[in-house]
C-alpha positions in Angstrom: 29.9 3.2 85.6 26.9 2.0 83.7 23.7 3.7 84.6 21.9 0.6 85.9 24.8 -0.2 88.2 24.7 3.3 89.6 21.0 3.2 90.1 21.2 -0.1 91.8 24.0 0.9 94.1 22.1 4.1 95.0 19.0 2.0 95.9 21.1 -0.3 98.0 22.6 2.5 100.0 19.2 4.0 100.6 17.9 0.7 101.9 21.2 0.0 103.9 22.0 -3.2 102.0 25.0 -2.0 100.0 27.2 -4.7 101.4 25.1 -7.3 99.4 26.0 -5.7 96.1 29.8 -5.8 95.9 30.3 -7.7 92.7 27.3 -7.0 90.5 28.3 -8.8 87.3 29.3 -12.0 89.1 26.7 -12.1 91.8 25.1 -15.5 92.0 23.5 -15.3 95.5 21.5 -12.3 96.8 20.0 -12.5 100.2 17.8 -9.5 101.1 15.7 -11.2 103.8 14.2 -9.3 106.7 15.2 -5.8 105.4 11.7 -4.2 105.5 12.0 -3.6 101.8 9.0 -1.9 100.2 10.0 -2.3 96.6 12.7 -3.7 94.4 14.3 -1.6 91.7 13.8 -2.7 88.0 17.6 -2.8 87.7 17.4 -6.2 89.6 16.8 -7.7 86.2 20.4 -6.9 85.1 21.9 -9.4 87.6 21.8 -12.0 84.9 24.2 -14.4 86.7 22.0 -14.6 89.8 21.0 -18.1 90.8 19.4 -17.6 94.1 17.3 -14.6 95.3 16.0 -14.6 98.9 13.5 -11.9 99.8 12.0 -13.5 102.9 10.0 -11.4 105.4 9.9 -8.0 103.7 7.0 -5.7 102.9 7.0 -6.1 99.1 3.6 -5.6 97.5 4.8 -6.3 94.0 7.8 -7.5 92.0 9.3 -5.6 89.0 8.6 -7.3 85.7 12.3 -7.2 84.9 12.7 -10.2 87.2 11.8 -12.2 84.1 15.3 -11.4 82.8 17.0 -13.6 85.4 17.2 -16.7 83.2 19.8 -18.4 85.4 17.8 -18.1 88.6 17.2 -21.4 90.3 15.8 -20.4 93.7 13.3 -17.6 94.3 12.1 -17.1 97.8 9.3 -14.6 98.4 8.0 -16.0 101.6 6.1 -13.7 103.9 5.7 -10.5 102.0 2.6 -8.5 101.2 2.3 -9.5 97.6 -1.1 -9.2 96.0 -0.1 -9.9 92.5 2.9 -11.0 90.4 4.3 -9.9 87.1 3.4 -12.2 84.2 7.1 -12.3 83.4 7.8 -14.6 86.3 6.9 -17.4 83.8 10.2 -16.7 81.9 12.3 -18.1 84.7 12.7 -21.4 82.8 15.6 -22.6 85.0 13.8 -22.0 88.3 13.8 -25.1 90.5 12.4 -23.7 93.8 9.7 -21.1 94.2 8.3 -20.0 97.5 5.2 -17.7 97.5 4.0 -18.6 100.9 2.3 -16.0 103.1 1.5 -13.6 100.2 -2.3 -13.9 100.1 -2.2 -13.7 96.3 -5.3 -12.5 94.5 -6.3 -13.7 91.1 -4.9 -10.5 89.5 -1.6 -10.7 87.6 -0.1 -7.8 85.7 2.2 -8.0 82.6 5.0 -5.6 81.7 2.5 -3.7 79.5 0.2 -3.2 82.4 -2.4 -5.7 81.1 -4.3 -7.4 83.9 -4.8 -11.1 83.8 -7.6 -12.7 85.8 -6.0 -16.1 86.4 -3.0 -17.5 88.0 0.2 -16.7 86.0 1.3 -19.4 83.5 3.8 -21.0 85.8 3.4 -24.2 83.7 6.3 -22.8 81.7 8.6 -23.4 84.7 9.4 -26.9 83.4 12.4 -27.4 85.8 10.4 -26.5 88.9 11.0 -29.1 91.6 9.6 -27.4 94.7 6.6 -25.0 95.0 5.4 -23.5 98.2 2.0 -21.7 98.4 1.3 -22.0 102.2 -0.9 -19.4 103.8 -1.5 -17.8 100.4 -5.3 -17.4 100.7 -6.0 -20.0 97.9 -9.6 -21.0 97.6 -9.1 -23.0 94.5 -6.3 -25.2 93.3 -4.5 -23.4 90.5 -4.9 -25.6 87.4 -1.5 -24.4 86.2 0.2 -26.5 89.0 -1.0 -29.7 87.4 1.2 -28.9 84.4 4.4 -28.8 86.5 5.2 -32.4 85.7 8.7 -32.3 87.3 7.4 -31.1 90.6 8.6 -33.2 93.5 7.5 -31.1 96.5 4.3 -29.1 96.9 3.4 -27.2 100.0 -0.3 -26.1 100.2 -0.8 -25.9 104.0 -3.1 -23.4 105.6 -5.2 -22.2 102.7 -9.0 -22.4 102.1 -9.1 -25.3 99.7 -12.3 -27.2 99.7 -11.4 -29.8 97.1 -8.6 -30.9 94.9 -9.1 -31.4 91.2 -8.5 -34.7 89.4 -5.6 -33.1 87.7 -3.6 -33.5 90.9 -3.0 -37.0 89.7 -0.8 -35.7 86.8 2.0 -34.8 89.2 3.6 -38.2 88.9 7.0 -37.2 90.3 5.6 -35.8 93.5 7.3 -37.1 96.6 6.0 -34.7 99.3 2.5 -33.1 99.5 1.3 -31.0 102.4 -2.5 -30.2 102.6 -2.9 -29.5 106.3 -5.1 -26.7 107.5 -7.5 -26.6 104.6 -11.2 -27.4 104.3 -10.9 -30.6 102.4 -13.8 -33.1 103.0 -12.5 -35.7 100.5 -9.7 -36.4 98.1 -10.1 -37.3 94.4 -9.5 -40.9 93.4 -6.7 -39.6 91.1 -4.6 -39.1 94.3 -3.7 -42.8 93.8 -1.7 -41.9 90.7 1.0 -40.3 92.9 3.0 -43.6 93.2 6.2 -41.8 94.1 4.7 -40.0 97.1 6.6 -40.6 100.3 5.1 -37.9 102.6 1.5 -36.7 102.9 0.2 -34.1 105.3 -3.6 -34.1 105.9 -3.9 -32.6 109.4 -6.7 -30.1 110.3 -9.0 -31.0 107.5 -12.7 -32.2 107.9 -11.9 -35.4 106.0 -14.7 -38.0 106.4 -13.1 -40.8 104.4 -10.4 -41.4 101.8 -10.8 -43.0 98.4 -9.8 -46.6 98.1 -7.2 -45.5 95.5 -4.9 -44.4 98.3 -3.9 -48.1 98.3 -1.8 -47.4 95.2 0.5 -45.0 97.1 2.9 -47.9 97.5 6.0 -45.7 98.4 4.2 -43.7 101.2 6.4 -43.7 104.3 5.0 -41.0 106.5 1.8 -39.0 106.9 0.1 -36.6 109.4 -3.5 -37.4 110.3 -6.4 -35.2 111.2 -5.1 -35.0 114.8 -1.8 -33.6 113.6 0.1 -36.8 114.6 3.1 -37.8 112.5 2.7 -41.5 111.7 5.4 -43.7 110.2 4.6 -46.7 108.1 5.7 -50.1 109.4 7.9 -52.2 107.1 5.3 -55.0 106.6 2.2 -52.8 106.7 0.0 -52.4 103.6 -0.9 -48.9 102.6 -4.6 -49.4 103.5 -3.5 -50.7 107.0 -1.3 -47.7 107.3 -4.1 -45.2 106.7 -6.5 -47.2 109.0 -3.9 -47.2 111.8 -3.5 -43.4 111.4 -7.2 -43.0 112.1 -8.6 -42.5 108.5 -11.6 -44.2 107.1 -11.7 -45.7 103.6 -14.7 -45.5 101.3 -16.6 -48.6 102.4 -19.2 -48.7 99.6 -16.6 -48.4 96.8 -14.3 -50.8 98.6 -17.1 -53.4 98.6 -18.0 -52.9 95.0 -14.3 -53.3 93.9 -14.0 -56.4 96.1 -17.1 -57.9 94.4 -15.8 -57.0 91.0 -12.4 -58.6 91.8 -14.3 -61.7 93.0 -16.3 -61.9 89.9 -13.2 -61.6 87.7 -11.4 -64.3 89.7 -14.3 -66.8 89.5 -14.4 -67.9 85.8 -17.7 -68.9 84.4 -17.9 -72.7 84.6 -19.0 -73.2 81.0 -16.1 -71.1 79.7 -13.7 -72.9 82.0 -14.9 -76.3 80.9 -14.5 -75.4 77.2 -11.1 -73.9 77.9 -9.9 -76.9 79.9 -11.2 -79.5 77.3 -10.0 -77.4 74.4 -13.5 -77.4 72.7 -16.1 -74.9 71.6 -19.4 -74.3 73.2 -21.1 -76.0 70.2 -18.9 -79.1 70.8 -19.8 -79.0 74.5 -23.5 -79.1 73.6 -22.9 -82.1 71.5 -21.0 -83.9 74.3 -23.5 -83.1 77.0 -26.7 -83.3 75.0 -27.8 -79.8 76.0 -29.1 -77.4 73.4 -26.4 -75.1 72.0 -28.4 -72.0 72.9 -28.8 -73.3 76.4 -25.0 -73.6 76.7 -24.5 -70.1 75.3 -27.0 -68.7 77.8 -25.2 -70.4 80.7 -21.9 -69.1 79.5 -23.0 -65.5 80.0 -24.8 -66.1 83.3 -23.7 -66.5 86.9 -26.7 -68.7 87.7 -27.6 -72.0 86.0 -28.9 -75.4 87.3 -27.0 -77.4 89.8 -27.2 -80.6 87.8 -25.4 -78.9 84.9 -22.7 -77.7 87.3 -22.2 -81.3 88.5 -22.1 -82.5 84.9 -19.4 -80.0 84.0 -17.4 -80.8 87.1 -17.4 -84.5 86.1 -16.1 -83.7 82.7 -13.3 -81.6 84.2 -12.5 -84.3 86.8 -12.5 -86.9 84.0 -10.0 -84.8 82.0 -7.8 -84.4 85.1 -7.6 -88.2 85.5 -7.0 -88.7 81.8 -4.2 -86.1 81.9 -2.7 -87.9 85.0 -2.9 -91.3 83.2 -1.3 -89.8 80.1 1.6 -88.4 82.2 1.9 -91.7 84.1 2.1 -93.7 80.8 4.8 -91.3 79.5 6.8 -91.8 82.7 6.4 -95.5 82.5 7.7 -95.5 78.9 10.7 -93.5 80.0 11.4 -95.9 82.8 11.1 -98.9 80.4 13.4 -97.2 77.9 16.0 -96.6 80.5 15.8 -100.2 81.8 16.2 -101.6 78.3 19.3 -99.5 77.7 20.8 -100.7 80.9 20.1 -104.3 80.3 
């Protein structure tokens, strides 16, 4: 028997989990949950066919760096251990799809195989296939910037941490469908939250949120959310997103909402000088010649929201006149067609 197999079996016997290690070379699922394990042997890294590793509810304080050898691993569940740091090699699990680090109270200290200590979150941005990440009850005070680089992430659990704000980079998670932020210290959300157009579920309970950015109206696929009272609210079929949030008890930024409303109104109300030139198919210089106003006066009016009422009336008459001319032209065309048809019949 190879030495690593012998060592692993010995460890399994000592920890009374030998029944989980019957076919080492073909092992694809290893469930060591609730075994009061204090450590994992480095030989765990030899289980190269492993696809799912469950270590829920143990007493692990660290993970051996050899875990980085498990290139076929798709699910790694480390929920509710005593982890204070992680090996840097966890970033080599390029096929990982689900990672649960909840309840670990991770510090900002991460150790590589060589013993080097890193002062930031491990580079999990290398986990390009990660679809689900859980960091609930992990003692996070800041949103790890590495998360924003997980562009294939669909589910992100961040409940019950100490987050006071979310960075604008949260808006880069374009594939996100479920986001839980309950039990934090969030007073506001960044406008970039509106980029998450695939979001279907949003959890915001137990946060001191005063109001939400108007950009939440872009969460067009949102179906369910939990409000600050921990009530689960489902969106009605014919309800707009803003109406959905208001019904759930949230307030929307009024000042910004008013500014955007005014801006949209300004955009929708075309300047009368420009409209007249466009409708008549003439330049501002030609408009000046037709009306008798100075060309500079016309140009000034074209860039202003305010100009004399008599000029507005004059432009309105020009537009009305054109409308009648157009109607007369179409009437004459119609008459010609009728006459042509009659002559052919007769």
